[in-house]
C-alpha positions, 0 to 999 in steps of 0.5 A: 466482505467489504475491502475499502482503501481510502486516501484523505487530505487533512482537514476534509473530514475524510476520518468522519466519512471512515467512521461513518463507513465503518458503522454502517458497514461493520468494518475495522478502521486500520490507521497509517500508524497501526501500518507502520508499526507493523511493517517496521517489524517485518522489515527489521527497522526501527520506526522512528529512523521510518518515520523520519526517512518518510516526513523527510528528517532523515539525514543522508547516512540514514537515507543511504541505510534504508532501501526504498524497495524493501520498504515498499515490499514489506508495505505491499505485504502488509495492506494485502494481508489486511485486505485479505482479512476483508471488512476492513477500511485501510488509510493511507499508507498507498492502500488505493495504489497497492489494491487498485487492480483487485476488483472487488475493493473500492478505492476512494478519494477524500478532498476539498478546496484549501479554503475549506480545509482552512476552515476545518482546521481552524476550527478544530484546533481553535486558530483563527490565522488561515495562513497558519492553518494552510501552512500547516495543510501544506506541509502534510500535504507535501510529506504525504505526497513525498511519501508516495514519490519515495514509496511507490513512484506515483502522483498520489492526487492522479485520478486513475488510482481512485474508483470515487474522489468526493468533494466534502466541501460539496457533498456532505459527509452523510452523503459521502458514507451514502456513495460509498456504501452503494458502490459496497453494495453494488454487484460490481464490487463483491468479492467473487472467486476470480477477484479473491485469487487476485488478492491471493496472489498479489499476496503471494507474490509480495510473500515470495518476493519478502522471503527471496529478499531475506535470503538473497538481498534486495536484489532477490539474486536476480530472479524475477516472479510471476504468480498465477493461481497460487503457482509461482514462476521463478525467471532469471538467471545466474551464474551459481546453480545453487541459488536456483535450487535455494529458491525453489526450496524457500518458495515451496515453503512459503503460505499459500503456494501450491507449487513452483516452476522454475524457468532459471538459466544458469549463466557460464561465462566464457573467458576471454581470448 
């Protein structure tokens, strides 16, 4: 089952590339609007608050109230849940970053020079002022880069995040689609038991962290988590042994977990003399 994560710059015809891929490979295209809606539902946040935060429009109080780590954890969970269903193309929301370590996922960047993008946007909006088009594009780029910085601390233009980058000013849309289809059909990007396990372990990790956060807060009670083949290992230290017992109980109930091992230590504090 094909899984494609795509980042597209405004006015690069990335939407046309996504539509072509969906038709050729039978994929469901997941737009960033749907991802945002699902994330806010998981995290118990209002969509309007998250939107203002990501667009840089939130007040100081609103920025203080929104926990970036919490938001990024729930984003990761949503993206991984979508990828786990297969036959999907996920646009935006850091999907290329979150899925870059899964061998069968193709991470794509669609880009183009500014002059080309200006012409596309002018034609799309029916405007004749290239400066107005450039202003709109630069604002969108700045907002997108700001979102990735806030959520994951990354530069979305970093080429190492992608399997392939395609410049639509040089490569026509139909050829972009053909290039990506060839990758999707190549042996290197076929789902294997190992690549499926990598995706499932990442998904379990995100579920476990979300569960611990709901119980212990954004600090997760000082618990570090690793997952291998469905088995969860809990590490760290706490002064309250009940936290360890509670964490083990909670993690055992998480979907996909096959076992739990605790390497946590109870820390005792010696009174100062």
